[in-house]
Wavefront OBJ file of the C-alpha trace (Angstrom):
o trace
v 33.002 -16.508 -28.559
v 29.492 -16.916 -29.011
v 28.672 -16.332 -25.291
v 30.569 -13.423 -25.441
v 29.181 -12.187 -28.448
v 25.355 -12.961 -26.995
v 26.606 -10.800 -23.795
v 27.696 -7.693 -25.896
v 24.310 -8.049 -27.357
v 22.215 -8.096 -24.694
v 23.875 -5.701 -22.430
v 25.734 -3.065 -24.712
v 28.353 -2.978 -22.349
v 31.251 -0.887 -22.780
v 33.714 -2.890 -23.676
v 33.908 -6.863 -23.392
v 36.735 -8.760 -22.969
v 37.578 -10.909 -26.081
v 36.286 -8.432 -28.338
v 37.432 -5.001 -29.440
v 36.454 -2.063 -27.413
v 32.667 -0.958 -27.862
v 31.959 2.432 -26.815
v 28.158 2.959 -25.860
v 27.874 6.312 -24.612
v 26.224 6.516 -20.953
v 23.823 8.805 -21.829
v 21.702 6.196 -24.298
v 18.442 7.460 -24.685
v 16.525 5.040 -26.501
v 16.374 1.451 -27.665
v 19.598 -0.280 -28.454
v 19.469 -2.393 -31.741
v 21.477 -5.261 -32.842
v 21.270 -7.322 -35.973
v 22.545 -11.148 -35.099
v 23.046 -13.629 -37.293
v 24.660 -17.378 -36.547
v 26.952 -17.603 -39.523
v 29.689 -14.740 -37.875
v 29.149 -16.388 -34.337
v 30.115 -19.708 -35.567
v 32.507 -19.173 -38.282
v 34.433 -16.088 -37.192
v 37.582 -16.968 -35.869
v 39.173 -13.361 -34.768
v 36.725 -10.812 -33.418
v 33.212 -9.955 -35.312
v 33.417 -6.719 -37.339
v 31.327 -4.507 -35.066
v 30.309 -0.593 -35.926
v 28.114 1.650 -34.302
v 25.860 4.086 -35.821
v 23.678 6.791 -34.430
v 19.757 8.008 -35.319
v 20.287 11.692 -35.391
v 21.879 13.485 -32.459
v 19.134 12.445 -29.729
v 18.868 8.871 -31.198
v 19.673 5.820 -29.818
v 22.905 3.811 -31.027
v 22.893 0.909 -32.942
v 25.466 -1.962 -32.633
v 25.351 -3.954 -35.335
v 26.588 -7.579 -36.112
v 26.560 -8.167 -39.906
v 24.794 -11.178 -41.086
v 23.534 -13.325 -43.667
v 20.729 -15.370 -42.185
v 18.314 -14.419 -39.814
v 17.422 -11.143 -37.957
v 16.910 -10.286 -34.086
v 15.970 -7.004 -32.932
v 16.700 -6.616 -28.798
v 15.486 -3.307 -27.092
v 17.201 -3.358 -23.909
v 16.820 0.094 -21.934
v 16.880 1.244 -18.637
v 13.492 2.827 -17.424
v 12.096 5.979 -19.442
v 9.209 6.542 -17.365
v 9.189 8.562 -14.515
v 6.618 8.102 -11.360
v 4.173 10.150 -13.396
v 3.931 8.382 -16.704
v 4.630 4.707 -15.845
v 1.253 4.182 -18.316
v 1.731 6.713 -21.159
v 1.221 5.199 -24.325
v 3.414 7.949 -26.173
v 6.126 6.696 -23.993
v 5.784 3.019 -24.896
v 5.593 4.373 -28.881
v 8.868 6.363 -28.017
v 10.393 3.323 -26.625
v 9.694 1.035 -29.651
v 10.076 3.789 -32.675
v 13.845 3.239 -33.021
v 13.319 -0.459 -32.981
v 11.040 -0.214 -36.600
v 13.698 1.305 -38.629
v 15.713 -1.826 -38.910
v 13.034 -4.066 -38.746
v 13.393 -6.557 -41.652
v 10.200 -9.531 -42.755
v 11.308 -12.119 -40.631
v 12.610 -10.452 -37.535
v 12.543 -11.775 -33.924
v 11.905 -8.219 -31.848
v 12.658 -9.456 -28.568
v 12.041 -6.707 -25.336
v 14.223 -7.206 -22.330
v 13.769 -3.993 -20.292
v 11.241 -4.162 -17.121
v 7.729 -2.529 -18.570
v 4.838 -2.084 -17.636
v 2.165 -5.081 -18.076
v 0.927 -4.816 -21.682
v 3.933 -2.980 -23.361
v 5.106 -6.080 -25.432
v 1.630 -6.352 -27.159
v 1.665 -2.474 -27.829
v 4.815 -2.857 -29.554
v 3.734 -5.439 -31.612
v 0.915 -3.880 -32.637
v 2.945 -0.446 -33.381
v 5.622 -2.632 -35.288
v 2.919 -4.532 -37.343
v 1.296 -0.725 -38.397
v 4.162 0.810 -39.116
v 6.634 -2.098 -40.740
v 3.615 -3.665 -42.838
v 4.401 -6.792 -41.409
v 2.369 -9.507 -39.863
v 3.074 -10.687 -36.243
v 3.054 -14.421 -36.379
v 3.864 -14.482 -40.147
v 6.785 -12.404 -41.018
v 7.468 -10.806 -37.402
v 7.493 -11.935 -34.409
v 7.465 -10.231 -30.676
v 8.431 -11.428 -27.646
v 9.733 -10.403 -24.223
v 12.183 -11.972 -21.972
v 13.399 -9.861 -18.953
v 16.928 -9.623 -18.319
v 17.979 -11.291 -14.624
v 21.671 -10.431 -14.262
v 23.369 -9.269 -11.079
v 26.106 -6.673 -11.461
v 29.499 -8.004 -11.141
v 28.228 -11.428 -12.418
v 27.097 -9.921 -15.831
v 29.127 -12.763 -18.365
v 28.541 -15.831 -16.420
v 24.220 -14.943 -15.391
v 23.911 -14.085 -19.072
v 24.579 -17.443 -19.724
v 23.804 -19.289 -17.067
v 20.623 -17.965 -15.390
v 17.021 -19.337 -16.606
v 15.039 -17.406 -18.765
v 11.059 -16.392 -18.755
v 10.549 -16.010 -22.373
v 6.737 -14.990 -23.194
v 5.667 -14.180 -26.837
v 2.373 -11.995 -28.325
v 1.946 -15.308 -30.333
v 3.326 -19.204 -29.860
v 5.403 -18.697 -33.071
v 7.156 -15.856 -31.221
v 7.665 -17.533 -28.382
v 9.098 -20.162 -30.424
v 11.470 -18.082 -32.268
v 12.708 -15.876 -29.252
v 13.349 -19.503 -27.631
v 15.807 -20.326 -30.709
v 17.746 -17.385 -30.219
v 18.586 -17.670 -26.411
v 18.727 -21.693 -26.382
v 21.813 -20.531 -29.089
v 23.692 -19.421 -26.434
v 22.080 -19.894 -22.856
v 22.643 -22.640 -21.090
v 19.809 -22.124 -18.450
v 16.516 -23.717 -18.493
v 14.406 -21.679 -20.717
v 10.580 -21.289 -19.363
v 7.569 -20.442 -21.932
v 4.789 -18.086 -21.663
v 2.930 -15.117 -22.672
v 4.371 -11.500 -22.883
v 2.197 -10.352 -20.093
v 2.978 -12.696 -18.025
v 6.939 -12.572 -18.768
v 6.003 -8.724 -18.059
v 5.086 -9.113 -14.722
v 6.853 -12.039 -13.499
v 10.027 -9.476 -13.336
v 7.663 -6.907 -11.736
v 6.707 -9.050 -9.207
v 10.335 -10.784 -8.540
v 12.076 -7.394 -7.655
v 8.757 -6.312 -5.572
v 9.226 -9.858 -3.715
v 12.599 -8.101 -2.690
v 11.984 -4.807 -2.018
v 8.694 -5.739 0.209
v 11.587 -8.428 2.283
v 13.987 -5.530 2.397
v 11.319 -3.087 3.816
v 10.422 -5.982 6.860
v 14.255 -5.707 7.483
v 14.719 -1.989 7.672
v 11.540 -1.986 9.787
v 13.095 -4.830 12.251
v 15.889 -2.344 12.559
v 13.724 0.327 13.414
v 12.043 -1.683 16.189
v 15.759 -2.724 17.610
v 16.918 1.192 17.474
v 13.414 2.145 19.523
v 14.059 -0.490 22.190
v 18.038 -0.213 22.080
v 18.641 -3.580 20.854
v 21.487 -4.684 17.813
v 19.403 -5.481 14.820
v 21.543 -7.776 13.230
v 21.982 -9.728 16.125
v 18.469 -9.955 16.190
v 18.128 -10.793 12.611
v 20.960 -13.416 12.940
v 19.108 -15.277 15.488
v 15.487 -15.175 13.960
v 17.138 -16.758 10.950
v 18.211 -19.825 13.033
v 14.701 -20.639 12.756
v 14.822 -23.227 9.833
v 11.615 -21.190 8.212
v 13.098 -17.568 8.750
v 15.099 -15.773 6.036
v 15.269 -12.139 7.259
v 17.373 -10.090 5.188
v 20.034 -7.409 6.640
v 19.155 -3.680 6.761
v 21.302 -1.381 4.697
v 21.410 1.893 4.266
v 18.373 1.945 1.488
v 17.751 0.337 -1.616
v 19.061 1.869 -5.001
v 19.570 0.768 -8.241
v 17.657 0.697 -11.280
v 15.608 -2.372 -10.877
v 14.269 -2.871 -6.809
v 14.089 1.051 -6.210
v 11.811 1.410 -9.335
v 10.284 -1.475 -10.633
v 7.314 -1.961 -7.921
v 6.255 1.446 -8.829
v 5.362 -0.183 -12.813
v 2.669 -2.083 -10.474
v 1.281 0.363 -8.111
v 0.770 2.657 -11.070
v -0.962 -0.026 -12.993
v -3.223 -1.496 -10.076
v -3.316 1.290 -7.404
v -6.231 -0.782 -5.613
v -4.077 -4.061 -5.150
v -0.644 -2.857 -3.880
v -0.939 -1.546 -1.139
v 1.682 -3.641 0.664
v 4.169 -2.781 -2.345
v 3.247 0.980 -1.836
v 4.044 0.976 1.684
v 7.320 -1.407 1.223
v 8.302 1.528 -1.240
v 7.828 4.565 1.094
v 9.411 2.670 4.289
v 12.676 1.817 1.924
v 12.788 5.309 0.252
v 12.385 6.754 3.905
v 15.303 4.925 5.524
v 18.370 6.745 4.024
v 16.476 9.893 5.895
v 16.211 7.847 8.880
v 20.092 7.007 9.137
v 21.205 10.745 8.304
v 19.413 11.916 11.297
v 20.915 9.693 13.247
v 24.274 10.513 11.752
v 23.526 14.045 12.657
v 22.692 13.169 15.969
v 25.704 11.098 17.024
v 28.326 14.074 15.364
v 26.564 16.573 17.415
v 27.163 14.665 20.549
v 30.725 14.582 19.795
v 33.290 16.551 21.988
v 35.147 17.726 18.818
v 34.287 21.229 17.065
v 33.541 20.473 13.255
v 33.988 16.893 13.614
v 35.723 14.465 10.696
v 33.023 11.925 9.305
v 34.504 9.259 7.368
v 31.998 7.691 5.290
v 32.905 4.239 4.251
v 31.158 3.090 0.440
v 28.527 5.107 -1.710
v 27.565 2.415 -4.078
v 24.217 1.283 -4.254
v 24.998 -2.469 -3.196
v 28.546 -3.825 -2.104
v 31.534 -4.594 -4.464
v 30.019 -2.665 -7.559
v 30.806 0.737 -8.838
v 26.796 1.213 -9.901
v 26.007 5.193 -8.156
v 22.414 4.882 -9.654
v 20.180 5.866 -7.044
v 22.285 5.141 -4.209
v 20.724 6.017 -1.106
v 24.553 5.967 0.513
v 25.220 8.759 -2.317
v 22.410 10.690 -1.306
v 23.384 10.452 2.506
v 26.813 11.704 1.380
v 25.480 14.685 -0.435
v 23.462 15.733 2.188
v 26.269 15.698 5.135
v 28.389 17.618 2.298
v 26.577 20.650 2.112
v 26.976 20.937 5.884
v 29.152 23.569 7.521
v 29.896 22.455 11.049
v 31.479 18.729 9.421
v 34.166 17.950 7.416
v 33.001 14.682 4.879
v 35.564 12.308 4.198
v 34.740 9.766 1.468
v 35.870 6.113 1.108
v 34.891 4.225 -2.030
v 37.313 1.917 -3.816
v 34.857 1.170 -6.484
v 34.570 4.761 -7.829
v 36.513 7.196 -9.422
v 37.378 10.409 -7.991
v 36.419 12.152 -11.332
v 33.181 10.179 -11.625
v 32.313 11.270 -7.676
v 32.596 14.394 -8.018
v 29.929 14.841 -10.605
v 28.011 13.518 -8.153
v 29.455 15.544 -4.999
v 31.577 18.465 -6.425
v 33.481 18.970 -3.118
v 34.409 15.425 -2.701
v 36.844 15.073 -0.547
v 38.013 11.413 -0.766
v 40.649 9.563 1.152
v 41.812 6.085 1.106
v 40.906 3.253 3.948
v 43.743 4.218 6.015
v 43.186 7.862 6.285
v 38.966 6.785 7.022
v 40.410 5.670 10.235
v 41.914 8.866 11.341
v 38.284 10.588 11.725
v 36.156 11.238 14.529
v 33.631 9.178 13.344
v 33.233 6.599 10.809
v 30.039 5.417 9.336
v 29.625 2.397 7.511
v 27.324 2.319 4.558
v 28.170 -0.346 2.418
v 30.199 -3.510 2.917
v 32.491 -3.636 0.426
v 34.784 -6.685 0.678
v 37.811 -4.278 0.828
v 36.258 -2.933 4.261
v 36.281 -6.460 5.515
v 39.996 -6.022 6.717
v 39.289 -2.724 8.713
v 36.928 -4.499 11.489
v 40.178 -5.038 14.180
v 40.623 -1.032 13.953
v 36.919 -0.136 13.755
v 36.435 -1.443 17.270
v 38.691 0.824 18.602
v 36.893 4.065 16.941
v 34.031 6.139 17.265
v 31.947 4.021 14.550
v 28.464 3.540 13.422
v 28.107 0.569 11.014
v 24.617 0.735 8.897
v 25.053 -2.123 6.449
v 26.500 -5.260 9.065
v 29.892 -4.963 7.950
v 31.496 -5.946 11.445
v 30.081 -9.923 12.334
v 27.555 -10.091 15.253
v 30.069 -12.562 17.076
v 32.657 -9.460 16.900
v 30.017 -7.199 18.236
v 29.306 -9.140 21.318
v 32.854 -9.324 22.709
v 32.913 -5.517 22.083
v 30.198 -4.498 24.408
v 30.951 -0.659 23.201
v 27.574 0.977 23.583
v 28.472 3.488 20.663
v 29.338 0.839 18.381
v 27.867 -0.672 15.330
v 23.966 1.161 16.221
v 22.688 4.085 18.421
v 20.313 3.208 21.136
v 18.011 5.144 23.105
v 17.095 4.532 26.692
v 13.686 6.193 26.739
v 11.901 3.742 25.300
v 8.427 2.086 27.205
v 5.874 -0.340 26.372
v 2.606 1.408 25.284
v -0.743 0.793 27.243
v -2.713 -1.214 24.766
v -6.190 -0.851 23.383
v -9.248 -2.824 23.591
v -9.273 -2.684 19.985
v -5.729 -3.929 19.619
v -6.457 -6.879 22.446
v -9.306 -7.901 20.562
v -7.133 -8.159 17.367
v -4.161 -10.091 18.947
v -7.312 -12.960 20.630
v -8.776 -12.972 16.881
v -5.097 -13.607 15.812
v -4.238 -16.372 17.889
l 1 2 3 4 5 6 7 8 9 10 11 12 13 14 15 16 17 18 19 20 21 22 23 24 25 26 27 28 29 30 31 32 33 34 35 36 37 38 39 40 41 42 43 44 45 46 47 48 49 50 51 52 53 54 55 56 57 58 59 60 61 62 63 64 65 66 67 68 69 70 71 72 73 74 75 76 77 78 79 80 81 82 83 84 85 86 87 88 89 90 91 92 93 94 95 96 97 98 99 100 101 102 103 104 105 106 107 108 109 110 111 112 113 114 115 116 117 118 119 120 121 122 123 124 125 126 127 128 129 130 131 132 133 134 135 136 137 138 139 140 141 142 143 144 145 146 147 148 149 150 151 152 153 154 155 156 157 158 159 160 161 162 163 164 165 166 167 168 169 170 171 172 173 174 175 176 177 178 179 180 181 182 183 184 185 186 187 188 189 190 191 192 193 194 195 196 197 198 199 200 201 202 203 204 205 206 207 208 209 210 211 212 213 214 215 216 217 218 219 220 221 222 223 224 225 226 227 228 229 230 231 232 233 234 235 236 237 238 239 240 241 242 243 244 245 246 247 248 249 250 251 252 253 254 255 256 257 258 259 260 261 262 263 264 265 266 267 268 269 270 271 272 273 274 275 276 277 278 279 280 281 282 283 284 285 286 287 288 289 290 291 292 293 294 295 296 297 298 299 300 301 302 303 304 305 306 307 308 309 310 311 312 313 314 315 316 317 318 319 320 321 322 323 324 325 326 327 328 329 330 331 332 333 334 335 336 337 338 339 340 341 342 343 344 345 346 347 348 349 350 351 352 353 354 355 356 357 358 359 360 361 362 363 364 365 366 367 368 369 370 371 372 373 374 375 376 377 378 379 380 381 382 383 384 385 386 387 388 389 390 391 392 393 394 395 396 397 398 399 400 401 402 403 404 405 406 407 408 409 410 411 412 413 414 415 416 417 418 419 420 421 422 423 424 425 426 427 428 429 430 431 432 433 434 435 436 437
């Protein structure tokens, strides 16, 4: 029970197994605030009492678990910044403004959202000023970034390691006690600024790694090679682990978080900025390849089936999905008929993004003139034998490399060009290579 409640607390999910349905609107625009106490989690045999309150028409939802002991306020909210306001202090104050409405003496306020470095300290100053409490005495403020993988939220909330950073030592200790009650993973203690930056560099490192994979794919395409085979063979090296190219980077974390660092530290983040630009350009590159291929078909107004639209495999999340963007662009064309096969998203939900979406089942998609694999959902693995007999393009590594080698069809898996030629190296380039070696 305690783990289920903790999951409900930290993620504010719409419904949780083992608890009554808790409806939290998707349009939450500020902090989700939760009161928690041990006595209910320990002694309640049935479902705990959960109430939902609203701070005004435009305010946040407040999920309350009533208590007699202790008081914890968790602020967990998707990014409220856009690219022009990552360091806007007014946004940070707005972010914390509703938390002060429920802060009581002895409260532990924990910020879980990914934020610019220094945000937790600003929130602590704001709450101390507005509440009249004293940080480190009867108010404790910490940052503990969430690390959960969509599709594995329940297990990862409980089992993942946590980095907890406080604005002072007592805040760290209070936050640790909170997480130690329901988590089993190790808890690593530090200061708030370090904890904030840890999350940012975690996701930025992933973004850079993905960008390298996409650069490999571009280079492979330029010389007429299969990027997935290249990467599979390169990864035979014991110290090489290149990721698999995809349709791009989406979601609410990796595609966003590097910009926090780029905005705050522009002179020290050249690599992060470049990686973001590479990954942002990826969907447009694939769209151009798809259009080129469809124009080469002998069929007039060909049917193009798109397999997968979510931002990653085996989830129902469409946030900042590169595959969705590709589908939107193709759906606006008059000379193609776009069919969408996305088993994890309902037709009603999809039509909010693509009003004219024509959704089909997997077996129907196989009758299209061109099949484009954008997201490698597990459900699509059974289509591999049929895809080998169809005009197809694979941009997500759906088909195993070993299968590709057997079926030497130049149109499958990756479009190639034959007009590549090595350019003569300049003197500066040759000297640079000598210096490196």
